[in-house]
N, C-alpha and C positions, 0 to 999 in steps of 0.2 A: 098112282093116277098123278104126286107131284113130283115123282120122279121119270115119270112118262113126258111131261110137260118139260120141267128140265131139259131133258134131251133133245127135246124138238127144237127149245130155245137156242141150245149149244147148236144142232144143226144146219138155223135154219140162220145164224147172227150176221154171215156175211151179206145173206136177202137183208135181215132187219136194216142193219148197218146201211146199206144201199139206200133204201126205201128212205130210212133216218135226213140220211144226205140228201138226196136229192128231192125231200119235200120243205128242208132249211133250206136249201140254194133257189126255193124257187122268192123269199121273201128278202132274199139279200143282191146287192149288186147290179148289173144293170135288167137283170129279171124282172125289178120291180116296173124298171121303165117300158118294157117290153111286154110287160102286162096291161099297164094302163095307158100306152103311150101316145092315143091320140086324147084323152082327156088331159094328159100335161102338154101335148103341142098345140090344143086348142086354148088352154088356160094363161099359154105364153104368148099367143098370137100369132101361131103358127095353122092357118087353117086349110090351105089347098092340099088336097086328100094324095095329090103326086110327092109335094114335098116331102107330105108325111111318112108314106111310103118309103121313098127316097134314103132320108132319115134311117127309118126302123131297119131296113136293108143295109144300110151304109153299119149299123149298131151289131147286127149280127155277123157282118163279115169278119168286123174289127173281133168280136168276140172270138169269134173262130179261130181267127188267126194266132189272138194271145194266147187261145189253149194250146194252140200245137208250138208256139214259141217256148209256152210254160214247159210240155213234155220233153221236148229236147235241150232245155236248159237245166232242168231237173234233172235229168240224168246226166249233163256233162260236168255241171258242177256240183250235185249233191244237195239232198233235200237240206240239211242239217245248217248247210255254209247259206242258202238262200234263207233259212229260217233265223241265221244269225244275221245275219243283211237287210231285212226287212221289218224286224220289230222296232232297230234305233228308227227307221223311216218312221213308221205307222206312228209310234210317239211322237215324232217332230209332225208329222201331218196331223196330230189330237189336240196339241199344242197351239200351233198355227190356228186349227179352227178355232178353239177358247176363244183366240186373242180377234182373232177376226171378229165374234160372236160379241166380244167384250165395246169391241171399236164401234158396231154398227148399234150396238145399244145406246151408248157413249152418243152417237152422233144423233140419232133418235130425239136425244132431250127429254 
């Protein structure tokens, strides 16, 4: 029984990986905004439904274009090179986020 379960898991590993990535992708980046976009727009003061729809459509198109560009860049430059360039930029962004939070908290007194 355990051997059959192990074989079943190994055979379906790509399927499990795809499912896991798609589920975690839902809680990351723009997907959060696309899921609760009307609530977020209402909170920031954008209450016109036409404007909300336009912003949502624009974000969807922008995300689609970024994915296409990422595929072409990934094939041309290589994943390792992209990884080596992105990590320092992400660390700089994290430092900037921490500094801006510190400045914001200091300003509130």
